[in-house]
Backbone as numpy.savetxt, mean C-alpha at the origin, in Angstrom:
# Nx Ny Nz CAx CAy CAz Cx Cy Cz
2.18 10.46 -2.27 1.56 9.48 -1.30 0.83 8.49 -2.02
-0.03 9.06 -3.08 -0.82 8.09 -3.87 0.05 6.77 -4.54
1.12 7.11 -5.11 2.02 6.16 -5.52 2.57 5.22 -4.41
2.87 5.69 -3.28 3.46 4.96 -2.19 2.19 3.90 -1.61
1.12 4.52 -1.42 -0.05 3.79 -1.09 -0.51 2.51 -2.10
-0.46 2.95 -3.46 -0.73 1.87 -4.30 0.26 0.89 -4.51
1.56 1.08 -4.21 2.55 0.10 -4.18 2.44 -0.77 -3.12
2.18 -0.09 -1.94 2.32 -0.94 -0.68 0.98 -1.66 -0.49
-0.10 -1.24 -1.07 -1.43 -1.98 -1.11 -1.00 -3.30 -1.78
-0.47 -3.21 -2.79 -0.07 -4.40 -3.63 0.79 -5.30 -2.83
1.85 -4.66 -2.39 2.89 -5.44 -1.67 2.30 -6.12 -0.47
1.61 -5.40 0.41 1.20 -5.98 1.53 0.02 -7.29 1.31
-0.83 -6.91 0.39 -1.93 -7.95 0.18 -1.43 -8.99 -0.85
-0.85 -8.70 -1.93 -0.57 -9.61 -2.93 0.90 -10.38 -2.53
1.91 -9.71 -2.25 3.07 -10.26 -2.03 3.38 -10.70 -0.68
3.16 -10.04 0.35 3.37 -10.52 1.67 2.38 -11.35 2.21
1.18 -11.14 2.01 0.05 -12.01 2.41 -0.23 -13.26 1.55
-0.43 -12.90 0.36 -0.81 -13.94 -0.67 0.41 -14.80 -1.28
1.66 -14.36 -1.16 2.60 -14.93 -1.53 2.83 -14.85 -3.28
2.25 -13.85 -3.77 2.43 -13.64 -5.23 3.81 -13.21 -5.39
4.26 -13.27 -6.66 5.55 -12.87 -7.08 5.60 -11.99 -8.36
6.23 -10.77 -8.25 6.43 -9.85 -9.34 7.89 -9.71 -9.42
8.45 -10.41 -10.40 9.96 -10.46 -10.55 10.77 -9.01 -10.64
10.10 -8.15 -11.26 10.86 -6.97 -11.29 10.36 -5.87 -10.27
9.84 -6.41 -9.20 9.41 -5.41 -8.13 9.91 -5.99 -6.84
9.72 -5.17 -5.61 9.97 -5.44 -4.45 9.27 -6.72 -4.06
10.01 -7.72 -3.34 11.27 -7.62 -2.71 12.33 -8.21 -3.62
11.98 -8.60 -4.67 12.92 -9.26 -5.69 13.95 -8.37 -6.28
13.49 -7.09 -6.44 14.35 -5.90 -6.86 14.48 -4.92 -5.65
15.43 -5.25 -4.88 15.73 -4.44 -3.65 16.02 -3.05 -3.93
16.64 -2.83 -5.22 17.02 -1.43 -5.65 15.62 -0.53 -5.87
14.53 -1.16 -6.01 13.36 -0.42 -6.15 12.43 -0.29 -4.95
12.95 -0.55 -3.82 12.22 -0.46 -2.59 11.87 0.97 -2.14
12.56 1.79 -2.47 12.33 3.32 -2.02 11.81 4.09 -3.17
11.47 3.49 -4.36 10.95 4.24 -5.57 9.55 4.65 -5.43
8.95 4.43 -4.33 7.57 4.88 -4.17 7.45 6.37 -4.01
8.57 7.02 -3.51 8.32 8.46 -3.29 9.17 9.18 -4.44
9.65 8.49 -5.41 10.42 9.11 -6.58 9.42 9.28 -7.74
9.29 10.42 -8.41 8.25 10.60 -9.35 8.93 10.95 -10.63
8.51 10.44 -11.81 8.94 10.48 -12.94 7.93 11.03 -14.02
8.19 11.31 -15.18 7.28 12.01 -15.99 5.88 11.30 -16.25
5.92 9.95 -15.97 4.67 9.14 -16.13 3.86 8.91 -15.01
4.42 9.54 -13.93 3.71 9.54 -12.62 2.79 10.59 -12.35
1.53 10.26 -12.74 0.54 11.41 -12.74 -0.44 10.94 -11.60
-1.28 12.01 -11.20 -2.35 11.62 -10.25 -3.25 10.79 -10.72
-3.70 10.95 -12.03 -4.65 10.01 -12.58 -4.15 8.63 -12.59
-2.90 8.42 -13.02 -2.33 7.08 -13.11 -2.37 6.46 -11.71
-1.97 7.08 -10.67 -1.80 6.46 -9.33 -3.22 6.37 -8.57
-4.01 7.17 -8.80 -5.57 6.88 -8.37 -5.94 5.56 -8.98
-5.76 5.57 -10.30 -6.33 4.44 -10.84 -5.56 3.08 -10.32
-4.39 3.24 -10.26 -3.50 2.04 -9.70 -3.97 1.70 -8.32
-4.26 2.79 -7.41 -4.65 2.47 -6.05 -5.94 1.79 -6.13
-6.78 2.25 -6.88 -8.11 1.64 -6.87 -8.13 0.25 -7.26
-7.25 -0.08 -8.28 -6.95 -1.48 -8.90 -6.55 -2.36 -7.69
-5.48 -1.79 -6.96 -4.84 -2.58 -5.94 -5.89 -2.90 -4.85
-6.68 -1.87 -4.56 -7.71 -2.06 -3.48 -8.90 -3.11 -3.78
-9.07 -3.22 -5.11 -10.04 -4.17 -5.61 -9.53 -5.46 -5.55
-8.16 -5.76 -5.95 -7.57 -7.08 -5.89 -7.40 -7.50 -4.39
-7.03 -6.40 -3.50 -6.79 -6.77 -2.13 -8.12 -7.18 -1.42
-9.34 -6.55 -1.92 -10.64 -6.93 -1.26 -10.85 -8.45 -1.71
-10.55 -8.78 -2.92 -10.71 -10.15 -3.27 -10.00 -11.13 -2.40
-8.72 -10.84 -2.17 -7.81 -11.63 -1.39 -8.51 -11.72 0.05
-8.70 -10.64 0.61 -9.41 -10.56 1.96 -10.66 -11.40 2.07
-11.54 -11.38 1.15 -12.86 -12.15 1.09 -12.52 -13.59 0.95
-11.34 -13.94 0.55 -11.13 -15.42 0.28 -10.26 -16.06 1.40
-9.83 -15.08 2.35 -8.77 -15.44 3.32 -9.23 -15.49 4.83
-9.11 -16.45 5.54 -9.40 -16.29 6.85 -8.46 -15.39 7.64
-9.20 -14.68 8.48 -8.36 -13.55 9.31 -7.29 -14.21 10.08
-7.23 -15.37 10.45 -6.01 -15.93 11.13 -4.94 -16.53 10.26
-5.19 -16.41 8.96 -4.31 -17.02 7.95 -2.91 -16.32 7.94
-1.78 -17.00 8.18 -0.54 -16.33 8.27 -0.26 -15.71 6.91
0.72 -14.73 6.94 1.38 -14.08 5.84 2.27 -15.24 5.15
2.26 -15.25 3.83 3.17 -16.18 3.01 4.52 -15.84 2.99
4.86 -14.52 3.19 6.09 -14.08 3.02 6.79 -14.44 4.34
7.85 -15.42 4.19 8.56 -15.96 5.45 9.04 -14.93 6.47
9.54 -13.77 6.14 9.84 -12.88 7.18 8.73 -12.28 7.99
7.52 -12.48 7.47 6.27 -12.03 8.28 5.26 -13.15 8.47
5.74 -14.32 8.61 4.89 -15.42 8.77 4.08 -15.55 10.17
4.84 -14.66 11.03 4.28 -14.71 12.31 3.14 -13.61 12.40
2.82 -12.90 11.41 1.61 -12.08 11.23 0.51 -12.75 10.33
-0.69 -12.21 10.53 -1.78 -12.85 9.74 -2.59 -11.73 9.14
-3.61 -12.15 8.48 -4.52 -11.15 7.67 -5.13 -10.18 8.68
-5.48 -10.41 9.90 -6.10 -9.50 10.77 -4.97 -8.37 11.02
-3.76 -8.80 11.31 -2.70 -7.86 11.51 -2.46 -6.94 10.30
-2.38 -7.57 9.26 -2.35 -6.71 7.90 -3.33 -5.64 7.75
-4.56 -6.09 8.05 -5.65 -4.98 7.84 -5.67 -4.02 8.72
-5.15 -4.37 10.13 -5.17 -3.32 11.13 -3.80 -2.33 10.75
-2.84 -2.93 10.27 -1.62 -2.15 9.79 -1.93 -1.15 8.68
-2.76 -1.75 7.61 -3.10 -0.95 6.42 -3.94 0.29 6.91
-4.88 -0.01 7.84 -5.78 1.14 8.23 -4.98 2.14 8.90
-4.09 1.66 9.76 -3.09 2.66 10.53 -2.21 3.46 9.38
-1.69 2.82 8.39 -0.83 3.33 7.45 -1.64 4.33 6.56
-2.66 3.97 5.98 -3.54 4.70 5.26 -3.96 6.08 5.93
-4.25 5.95 7.11 -4.72 7.06 8.07 -3.54 7.83 8.33
-2.52 7.36 8.67 -1.25 8.34 8.87 -0.98 9.16 7.60
-1.00 8.42 6.47 -0.71 9.18 5.24 -1.70 10.19 4.82
-3.02 9.93 5.25 -4.06 10.86 4.97 -3.69 12.07 5.83
-3.27 11.77 7.07 -2.87 12.86 8.02 -1.79 13.75 7.39
-0.83 13.04 6.78 0.27 13.79 6.30 -0.28 14.76 5.09
-1.05 14.17 4.19 -1.67 14.90 3.10 -2.40 16.16 3.70
-3.16 15.91 4.75 -3.87 17.05 5.33 -2.92 18.14 5.72
-1.92 17.77 6.48 -0.82 18.79 6.98 -0.36 19.52 5.60
0.06 18.84 4.67 0.60 19.55 3.36 -0.56 20.57 2.88
-1.89 20.05 2.74 -3.02 20.96 2.37 -3.09 22.15 3.31
-3.05 22.04 4.58 -3.22 23.11 5.40 -2.01 24.04 5.33
-0.75 23.49 5.08 0.37 24.45 4.71 0.25 25.29 3.49
-0.38 24.58 2.49 -0.52 25.25 1.22 -1.70 26.29 1.15
-2.77 25.96 1.80 -3.94 26.92 1.62 -4.18 27.67 2.94
-3.64 27.42 4.14 -3.82 28.09 5.28 -5.07 27.73 6.09
-5.85 26.89 5.57 -6.95 26.42 6.46 -6.72 25.14 7.22
-7.61 24.97 8.16 -7.61 23.84 9.02 -8.91 23.09 8.95
-8.81 21.75 8.88 -9.96 20.94 8.97 -10.44 20.58 10.30
-11.53 20.25 10.46 -12.11 20.05 11.91 -12.32 18.59 12.06
């Protein structure tokens, strides 16, 4: 989930909202669209925590410089704006945190309050 969150933090804020292009990444490389849940030997917790923190820092800079009503640069989502992206990301990160909590509860048998 760390890898997934890091990749989509970048995609939502840098690609979809700000219109930045990363030629070897989604959406230009459609074959890699689902790679966020595939793990390889270089996919460590430390790597993806650092990547997520880096992407959040970049996203905060974009958010600080962008009006809430600014539309997304990616044509398929030009009908959405920064306000919508922020709410969507809150929802997505919260959902994935819930998934992680369910996994933890399954592994250790405890329930959080």
